[in-house]
C-alpha positions as a Markdown table, in Angstrom:
| # | Residue | x | y | z |
|---|---|---|---|---|
| 1 | Unk | 141.1 | 90.1 | 18.2 |
| 2 | Unk | 138.9 | 92.6 | 20.0 |
| 3 | Unk | 136.8 | 91.8 | 23.1 |
| 4 | Unk | 133.5 | 93.6 | 23.9 |
| 5 | Unk | 131.9 | 93.4 | 27.3 |
| 6 | Unk | 128.3 | 94.5 | 27.6 |
| 7 | Unk | 127.3 | 95.1 | 31.2 |
| 8 | Unk | 123.8 | 96.2 | 32.1 |
| 9 | Unk | 123.5 | 98.4 | 35.2 |
| 10 | Unk | 122.8 | 96.8 | 38.5 |
| 11 | Unk | 119.4 | 96.8 | 40.2 |
| 12 | Unk | 118.3 | 100.4 | 40.9 |
| 13 | Unk | 115.7 | 101.9 | 43.2 |
| 14 | Unk | 112.3 | 101.9 | 41.5 |
| 15 | Unk | 111.3 | 104.8 | 39.3 |
| 16 | Unk | 107.9 | 106.4 | 39.0 |
| 17 | Unk | 106.0 | 109.6 | 38.7 |
| 18 | Unk | 108.1 | 112.6 | 39.9 |
| 19 | Unk | 111.3 | 110.6 | 40.1 |
| 20 | Unk | 114.2 | 111.6 | 37.8 |
| 21 | Unk | 115.1 | 108.4 | 35.9 |
| 22 | Unk | 118.6 | 109.7 | 35.2 |
| 23 | Unk | 119.3 | 110.2 | 39.0 |
| 24 | Unk | 118.1 | 106.8 | 40.2 |
| 25 | Unk | 120.7 | 105.2 | 42.4 |
| 26 | Unk | 121.5 | 101.5 | 43.0 |
| 27 | Unk | 119.4 | 99.5 | 45.4 |
| 28 | Unk | 121.0 | 97.4 | 48.1 |
| 29 | Unk | 120.9 | 94.4 | 45.9 |
| 30 | Unk | 122.5 | 96.4 | 43.1 |
| 31 | Unk | 125.3 | 97.4 | 45.4 |
| 32 | Unk | 126.1 | 93.8 | 46.1 |
| 33 | Unk | 125.6 | 92.4 | 42.6 |
| 34 | Unk | 128.0 | 94.9 | 40.9 |
| 35 | Unk | 131.1 | 93.9 | 42.9 |
| 36 | Unk | 130.2 | 90.2 | 42.6 |
| 37 | Unk | 130.2 | 90.6 | 38.8 |
| 38 | Unk | 133.5 | 92.5 | 39.1 |
| 39 | Unk | 135.1 | 89.6 | 41.0 |
| 40 | Unk | 133.7 | 87.2 | 38.3 |
| 41 | Unk | 135.4 | 89.3 | 35.6 |
| 42 | Unk | 138.7 | 89.2 | 37.4 |
| 43 | Unk | 138.5 | 85.4 | 37.9 |
| 44 | Unk | 137.7 | 84.9 | 34.2 |
| 45 | Unk | 140.3 | 87.5 | 32.9 |
| 46 | Unk | 137.6 | 89.8 | 31.5 |
| 47 | Unk | 139.4 | 93.0 | 32.3 |
| 48 | Unk | 138.7 | 95.9 | 29.9 |
| 49 | Unk | 141.2 | 98.5 | 28.8 |
| 50 | Unk | 138.4 | 101.0 | 28.5 |
| 51 | Unk | 134.9 | 101.4 | 30.1 |
| 52 | Unk | 132.3 | 103.5 | 28.4 |
| 53 | Unk | 129.3 | 104.2 | 30.6 |
| 54 | Unk | 126.0 | 105.9 | 30.3 |
| 55 | Unk | 125.9 | 109.1 | 32.4 |
| 56 | Unk | 123.0 | 107.9 | 34.6 |
| 57 | Unk | 123.7 | 107.5 | 38.3 |
| 58 | Unk | 122.9 | 103.8 | 38.3 |
| 59 | Unk | 125.3 | 103.0 | 35.4 |
| 60 | Unk | 128.1 | 105.2 | 36.9 |
| 61 | Unk | 127.7 | 103.5 | 40.3 |
| 62 | Unk | 127.7 | 100.0 | 38.6 |
| 63 | Unk | 130.9 | 100.8 | 36.7 |
| 64 | Unk | 132.6 | 102.1 | 39.9 |
| 65 | Unk | 131.6 | 99.1 | 42.0 |
| 66 | Unk | 132.1 | 96.4 | 39.3 |
| 67 | Unk | 135.6 | 97.5 | 38.4 |
| 68 | Unk | 136.8 | 98.2 | 42.0 |
| 69 | Unk | 138.1 | 94.6 | 42.3 |
| 70 | Unk | 140.5 | 95.0 | 39.4 |
| 71 | Unk | 144.2 | 95.7 | 40.4 |
| 72 | Unk | 144.4 | 98.5 | 37.9 |
| 73 | Unk | 141.2 | 100.5 | 37.3 |
| 74 | Unk | 140.4 | 100.8 | 33.6 |
| 75 | Unk | 140.0 | 104.3 | 32.0 |
| 76 | Unk | 136.3 | 105.1 | 32.4 |
| 77 | Unk | 134.4 | 107.7 | 30.3 |
| 78 | Unk | 130.8 | 108.7 | 30.9 |
| 79 | Unk | 128.9 | 109.3 | 27.7 |
| 80 | Unk | 125.5 | 111.0 | 27.5 |
| 81 | Unk | 124.9 | 109.2 | 24.2 |
| 82 | Unk | 124.8 | 105.8 | 26.0 |
| 83 | Unk | 121.9 | 106.9 | 28.2 |
| 84 | Unk | 119.0 | 104.6 | 27.1 |
| 85 | Unk | 120.8 | 104.2 | 23.7 |
| 86 | Unk | 119.5 | 102.1 | 20.9 |
| 87 | Unk | 121.7 | 99.2 | 19.6 |
| 88 | Unk | 122.8 | 101.1 | 16.5 |
| 89 | Unk | 123.9 | 104.0 | 18.6 |
| 90 | Unk | 125.9 | 101.7 | 20.9 |
| 91 | Unk | 127.6 | 100.0 | 17.9 |
| 92 | Unk | 128.4 | 103.4 | 16.4 |
| 93 | Unk | 130.1 | 104.4 | 19.7 |
| 94 | Unk | 132.1 | 101.1 | 19.8 |
| 95 | Unk | 133.3 | 101.6 | 16.2 |
| 96 | Unk | 134.9 | 104.9 | 17.3 |
| 97 | Unk | 137.0 | 103.3 | 20.0 |
| 98 | Unk | 140.8 | 103.7 | 19.3 |
| 99 | Unk | 142.6 | 100.7 | 17.8 |
| 100 | Unk | 144.9 | 100.4 | 20.8 |
| 101 | Unk | 142.0 | 99.4 | 23.1 |
| 102 | Unk | 141.8 | 95.6 | 22.9 |
| 103 | Unk | 139.0 | 95.1 | 25.3 |
| 104 | Unk | 136.1 | 97.6 | 25.9 |
| 105 | Unk | 133.2 | 97.4 | 28.3 |
| 106 | Unk | 129.9 | 99.3 | 27.7 |
| 107 | Unk | 127.8 | 99.9 | 30.8 |
| 108 | Unk | 124.3 | 100.7 | 29.8 |
| 109 | Unk | 120.6 | 100.0 | 29.8 |
| 110 | Unk | 118.0 | 97.7 | 28.3 |
| 111 | Unk | 116.5 | 97.2 | 25.9 |
| 112 | Unk | 119.5 | 98.6 | 23.9 |
| 113 | Unk | 122.2 | 96.3 | 25.4 |
| 114 | Unk | 120.1 | 93.1 | 25.0 |
| 115 | Unk | 119.4 | 94.0 | 21.4 |
| 116 | Unk | 123.0 | 95.0 | 20.8 |
| 117 | Unk | 124.3 | 91.6 | 22.1 |
| 118 | Unk | 121.8 | 89.7 | 20.0 |
| 119 | Unk | 122.7 | 91.7 | 16.8 |
| 120 | Unk | 126.4 | 91.4 | 17.2 |
| 121 | Unk | 126.7 | 87.7 | 18.2 |
| 122 | Unk | 127.1 | 85.2 | 15.4 |
| 123 | Unk | 124.8 | 82.2 | 14.9 |
| 124 | Unk | 126.0 | 79.9 | 17.8 |
| 125 | Unk | 128.5 | 77.2 | 16.7 |
| 126 | Unk | 128.9 | 75.3 | 19.9 |
| 127 | Unk | 126.4 | 74.1 | 22.6 |
| 128 | Unk | 127.8 | 76.5 | 25.2 |
| 129 | Unk | 127.6 | 79.4 | 22.9 |
| 130 | Unk | 123.9 | 78.4 | 22.1 |
| 131 | Unk | 123.1 | 78.3 | 25.8 |
| 132 | Unk | 124.5 | 81.9 | 26.3 |
| 133 | Unk | 122.6 | 83.1 | 23.2 |
| 134 | Unk | 119.3 | 81.5 | 24.4 |
| 135 | Unk | 119.8 | 83.0 | 27.9 |
| 136 | Unk | 120.2 | 86.5 | 26.4 |
| 137 | Unk | 117.1 | 86.0 | 24.3 |
| 138 | Unk | 115.2 | 84.9 | 27.4 |
| 139 | Unk | 116.2 | 88.0 | 29.5 |
| 140 | Unk | 119.2 | 90.3 | 29.9 |
| 141 | Unk | 118.6 | 91.2 | 33.6 |
| 142 | Unk | 120.2 | 93.9 | 35.7 |
| 143 | Unk | 124.0 | 93.4 | 36.2 |
| 144 | Unk | 124.2 | 90.7 | 33.5 |
| 145 | Unk | 127.4 | 90.6 | 31.5 |
| 146 | Unk | 127.8 | 89.4 | 27.9 |
| 147 | Unk | 131.3 | 88.9 | 26.5 |
| 148 | Unk | 131.7 | 88.9 | 22.7 |
| 149 | Unk | 135.0 | 88.3 | 20.8 |
| 150 | Unk | 135.5 | 89.7 | 17.3 |
| 151 | Unk | 138.2 | 88.5 | 14.9 |
| 152 | Unk | 139.1 | 92.1 | 13.8 |
| 153 | Unk | 142.2 | 94.3 | 14.4 |
| 154 | Unk | 140.3 | 97.5 | 14.8 |
| 155 | Unk | 136.9 | 98.6 | 16.1 |
| 156 | Unk | 135.6 | 100.2 | 13.0 |
| 157 | Unk | 135.7 | 96.7 | 11.3 |
| 158 | Unk | 133.1 | 95.4 | 13.8 |
| 159 | Unk | 130.1 | 93.9 | 12.0 |
| 160 | Unk | 126.7 | 92.6 | 13.0 |
| 161 | Unk | 126.4 | 88.8 | 13.4 |
| 162 | Unk | 130.2 | 88.2 | 13.5 |
| 163 | Unk | 131.0 | 88.1 | 17.3 |
| 164 | Unk | 131.7 | 84.9 | 19.2 |
| 165 | Unk | 129.6 | 84.9 | 22.4 |
| 166 | Unk | 132.2 | 83.6 | 24.9 |
| 167 | Unk | 130.2 | 84.2 | 28.1 |
| 168 | Unk | 126.9 | 85.4 | 29.5 |
| 169 | Unk | 126.5 | 85.6 | 33.2 |
| 170 | Unk | 123.8 | 86.9 | 35.5 |
| 171 | Unk | 124.1 | 87.7 | 39.2 |
| 172 | Unk | 121.9 | 84.7 | 40.0 |
| 173 | Unk | 124.5 | 82.5 | 38.2 |
| 174 | Unk | 127.2 | 83.5 | 40.7 |
């Protein structure tokens, strides 16, 4: 089994004319939400072996703060290809993850992460899974986390519509 965590960056300072989107930092709320989601991951045992993050400042800061509560920090790589990536690009990156990595977290942006979660998750089987799926379709807000399990032994075997959505949590849920 492989576990995929999709973490949207935490709340950032507003963008606008003349502001470099890539350089936007986390807001005060974002700086408190990211560690809170990290503590939630620790409590639930959602600890990735590898973190792949967009190179934007807000995603890098989110990854740093979210994984600080872990006893052992996961290997983290910043990938330019994840900056504002489309779902197919995200899946392509995931499929290149080495087999030895059992659990991987992607820290990225919307709308790509939301669409990626919806495309990878199977049709919900249980009521709880349906509630997670519906919540994602409603909105994948900043610092939200989707956890999807796949019954595969290697990442290249990952297919659309086959993942079991085991959790979806937003900062407001904590």
